[in-house]
N, C-alpha and C positions, 0 to 999 in steps of 0.2 A: 189553526189545529191541523190543517192538511200539510202545511210546511214542517211543523213539529213532527207529525207521523212519518213523513218521508225522511226526516233526519234520523229519527229512532230507527226506522227500517235500514237505512244506510249504515248506520253505526253498527247495527246488529249483523248485518251481511258482512261487513268488514271483520268484525270479531270472529264469525263462524269461519270465514275464508282463512283468516290468520290461523286459527286453530287447527284448521285441516292440513295447512301446510306445515306448520310448526310440528304436528304429530307425525306427518309423513317424511319431511326432509329435515327437520331439526331447525332450531332458531337461526343458526348462522347461515344456513343455505337458503332459507326462504327469503324471497326478494319482495319488496313493497309494491313493484310493478306487477308481479305475479299475483300477489294477494289481491290488488284492486281489480285486475282483469277477471280473476276468478269470482269476484263479488259482482262484477258488472258495474263498477264504480270507476270514475276517472280518477287519475293520480291527484288531481287538484282536490277532488271531494275527500280522498283519504286524507291529505294533509290538512284539510280543514278540521277533521275530526281528530287526527292524531299527528303529533308533531315529529315523531320519529318510530322506528321500529320497536324500540324499547317501550315507548308509551303504548303502543298497540299490543305488545306482549303482556304489558301491566293490565291492560284492559281484559285480555283473555284470562290472566290469572284472577282478577276480580270476579268475572263471570264464573269461573270454575269454583272458586271459594263459595259463591252464593249457592251453587248447585250441591256442593259438598254440604253446606249448612242444612239445605233442605233434606237431604238424605239422612243426616244424623238427628234430624228432629223426630224421628220415629220412636215410639214408646210402646213397649210390651208391658206386662205386669211386673217384671223384675229386671234388674239390670243386666244380668247375664244373658237373658233371652233377647233383650234389647240389642245387645252387642252382636249376637249371633244374626239377628234380623238385619241390622244395619251393614254387617260385613257382606251379607248376600246382596243387598240392594246396591251397595257400592260396587261390587264386582260386575253385577249386571249393568250398572250405569257405565262403567268403564268400557263395556263391550260396545255400546251403542251411541255413547255421548262423546263426540269428539272434542268438545270444549273442555269437559272434565278431564279426559285423557291428556289433552295438551297442557293443561294446568299442572298435572303432576309431572309431566314430561319438562316443563319450564323449571320446575322446582329443582330438577337435577342439572340443567344445562346453563342457567344463567343467575348469577348472583345479584345482578342489579335490578331485577324485576321485584318491585317491592312486595306485592301481594302474592303473585305467583310462587315466589321463592319460599313463601310460608305455608304452602299447602300441605306438604307433607307433615310439617310441624303441627298444623291445625288437626290433622287427622290423628297423629300421635297423641296429642293433648286430649283429644276426644276419647280415644281408647283407654287412655290411662285413667281419665275421670271416671269412665264407665265401669272399669274394673275396681276402682277404689270404692265406688258406690255399691258394686256386687259384694266386696269384702264387707262392707258395713252392714249389709243385708244377711250376711252369713251364708252366701251362696258359694264361696270358695273353700276348698278342702284346707284344713289348718296348715298343711305343710307347704302351701303355695303363697306366694306374695303377690299382690296386684301388679307390681312393677315387672316381675318376671313373666307373668302372663301376658301383660301388654307388649313386652319386648317380642314374645312369640306371635302374637296377632298381627302387630305391625309388620314383622318381617314376612309372614306368610302373605298378607295382602299385597304388600310391595312386590313380593316375588310373583304372585299370580298376575299383577298388572304388567310386569317386565316381560313374562313369559307369554302373556296374551297378546303382545305386539307381534310375535312370530306365529303363534298358534292360537287361534281363537277358542279352542277347546278349553284351555286354562281360564277362560273367562265365562265358562258355563257353570251349570249348577254343581255338577259331580265333584269336582276337585275340592271345592270349599266345603261341601257337605262331608266328604271324606276326612278333611282335616278336622272339623268339628267332631265327628264321630270317634276319631282317634284321640283327641286331646281331652274331651269332656270328662271321660271317666278318671282321668287324673286331676282335671282342674276343679271340677264342681265337688261340693259337698255331697256326700252319699244321699242325704235326705231330699236334695234338689235334683239329683240326676234323672229320675224317671220323668220329672215335669218338662225337661228341657228337649227342644227339637233342634236336631243338628241341621235339618234342611231348612229351618225358618219357620215361623208362625204362619200358619194359614191365613191369608188376607193381608199380612204384612209384606210378604214376599210374593210377587206374581207367579213364581214357579213352585212356591211351597206347597 
């Protein structure tokens, strides 16, 4: 068990080290020697766990996908509030979780990373499903389509992620709350609007 525990710790350290360097320097510039040194692991140990940089990036993508799945498992009483809460949770996680941030970055930079390359697609698919459910619940204004709303939400969250790489304010509470305050009067059915919290449901979002 002790040997297995050490192997798990080593693999985790390498994934976190690789994520930090991919996030800071980009996939192409990050070297395996720097990744292993930052993790406090020998090059031999790195190659025991990962046969190539692409395999290591794929592991970062898988770890990021698991974290995204955990975020999207939140549930409020209705689909539209759930979507609001989850976007807040995602943006907050992007601020402090380098593995998640690197996973999204890998989605942009390398096509051959199997799981990482699908992270943006996973997020888009979840948003689309959530808004389709909100539409079935009668939560959307009649003039809106779930697909149009999903396009706006995915674009805004991607924009906050990108801007947050240069200025962490974009990954704070305020910008996303302002977005929801702006869009909800047009997006939500009038009968549902008063019950929705643009800042997130208390308890579901730590800052809400």
